[in-house]
C-alpha positions, 0 to 999 in steps of 0.5 A, spaced: 785 905 300 783 899 296 783 894 302 779 899 306 774 900 300 774 892 299 772 892 307 767 897 306 764 893 300 764 887 304 761 890 310 755 893 306 754 887 302 753 883 309 748 888 311 745 888 305 744 880 305 742 881 312 737 886 310 734 881 305 734 875 310 729 879 315 725 882 309 724 875 306 723 872 313 717 877 314 714 875 307 715 868 309 711 869 315 706 873 312 705 867 306 705 862 312 700 866 316 695 867 309 696 859 307 694 857 314 688 862 314 686 859 307 687 852 310 683 853 316 677 857 312 677 852 307 676 847 313 670 851 316 667 851 309 668 844 307 665 842 314 659 847 314 657 844 307 658 837 310 653 839 315 648 842 311 648 836 306 647 831 312 641 836 314 638 836 307 639 828 307 635 828 314 630 832 312 629 828 305 628 822 310 623 825 314 619 827 308 619 820 306 617 817 312 611 822 313 609 820 306 609 812 308 606 814 315 600 817 311 599 812 306 599 807 312 595 810 317 590 815 313 593 821 316 599 825 318 603 824 324 601 828 331 607 832 333 611 830 339 609 835 345 616 833 348 623 831 345 621 824 347 619 822 340 612 820 341 606 823 338 602 827 343 596 822 343 590 823 348 586 816 348 589 814 341 588 821 338 592 827 336 590 831 342 586 837 340 590 844 339 597 840 338 599 843 331 607 844 333 612 840 336 618 836 335 618 830 330 615 824 333 621 819 331 619 814 335 612 813 333 614 813 326 619 807 327 625 811 327 631 812 333 631 818 337 637 822 335 641 826 339 638 833 342 643 837 337 639 833 331 632 833 333 627 837 328 621 841 329 615 839 326 608 842 324 602 839 321 595 843 318 589 842 323 582 845 322 577 840 325 570 840 322 566 834 326 559 836 324 561 836 317 566 830 316 566 832 308 569 839 310 574 837 315 581 839 314 584 836 321 590 832 317 593 829 324 586 825 325 584 819 321 577 820 320 571 818 315 570 824 310 567 820 304 561 817 307 563 809 307 560 805 312 564 802 318 567 795 315 568 797 308 574 796 305 575 804 304 573 806 311 578 811 313 583 810 308 588 814 304 582 817 300 579 820 306 586 823 307 586 826 300 579 829 302 582 832 308 588 835 304 583 838 298 579 841 304 586 844 307 588 847 300 582 851 300 583 855 307 586 862 307 593 862 310 593 864 317 598 865 323 594 860 327 595 854 322 601 851 319 604 856 313 610 858 309 613 865 308 617 867 302 624 865 300 627 872 299 626 871 292 620 870 287 616 868 293 617 875 297 621 876 303 622 871 309 617 875 314 612 871 318 608 877 319 608 881 313 608 875 308 604 869 309 605 865 302 601 859 303 598 853 307 602 847 308 600 840 310 606 840 314 613 842 315 619 840 318 625 844 320 632 841 321 636 846 325 644 845 324 648 851 328 646 857 332 647 862 326 643 868 328 647 867 335 641 868 339 642 861 343 638 857 340 639 852 334 633 854 330 634 861 326 630 866 324 624 866 322 623 859 326 622 859 333 619 854 338 612 857 338 611 859 331 607 855 326 611 859 320 617 856 316 621 859 311 619 856 304 624 850 302 626 854 296 629 859 301 637 859 300 641 858 306 643 865 309 649 868 313 644 868 319 640 861 318 642 854 316 636 851 318 634 846 312 626 846 311 622 840 308 614 842 306 609 840 302 602 844 300 596 840 301 595 839 293 602 837 293 601 831 298 594 830 295 597 829 288 603 824 291 598 820 294 594 819 288 599 817 284 601 812 290 594 809 290 594 801 287 
């Protein structure tokens, strides 16, 4: 009996050990899977964050380039109608009706990036050639202060500031460059129902196709809309577009501070 009991106990012990081994193995597999998932999720999060930071850096660089261009030329760049990086000029002047397009990298002295990194760009335009002092076409160099040809201040940065001041008095319209809300204090991100403010310009740097429509531009941005989300809008699940923009008053204030 003793020998039989001992044998039975040994077999039970081995079975128990085998059972624990199977459970422990299953637990180890689950833990390993969770660790792999966590590591992968962390990698994706870090990669996406790095891409967002690159997008922000790119947008800030383009803003600096726009400001420098304005100081040098007394106007804002004309959008590029095609992705070739050149302003859509006609006889040296921004073609009529061109308010929206690609950022004119080559025309402002930058290298043309790959298609994946190319930004959209829109500039405020409302011409009044009959009364230049009331003109608000920010993509055209125009004498708005009455200085005579040959004068040091003829068609200089002060004329652009006048144009910006004129633009700041215009109502928000879907036919001119504007911003919608930010999903917070500025209201909903809705280009149709919440037109918040006139923009002297905006630049949208699209990153990934977050909304899954086959286009890197995420809502509310499209290839044909003059509307952009407010730069203060947080990055959302369905959108990682980075926006840089300035109101006419903001840009005019910066230009005044930059005058010698």
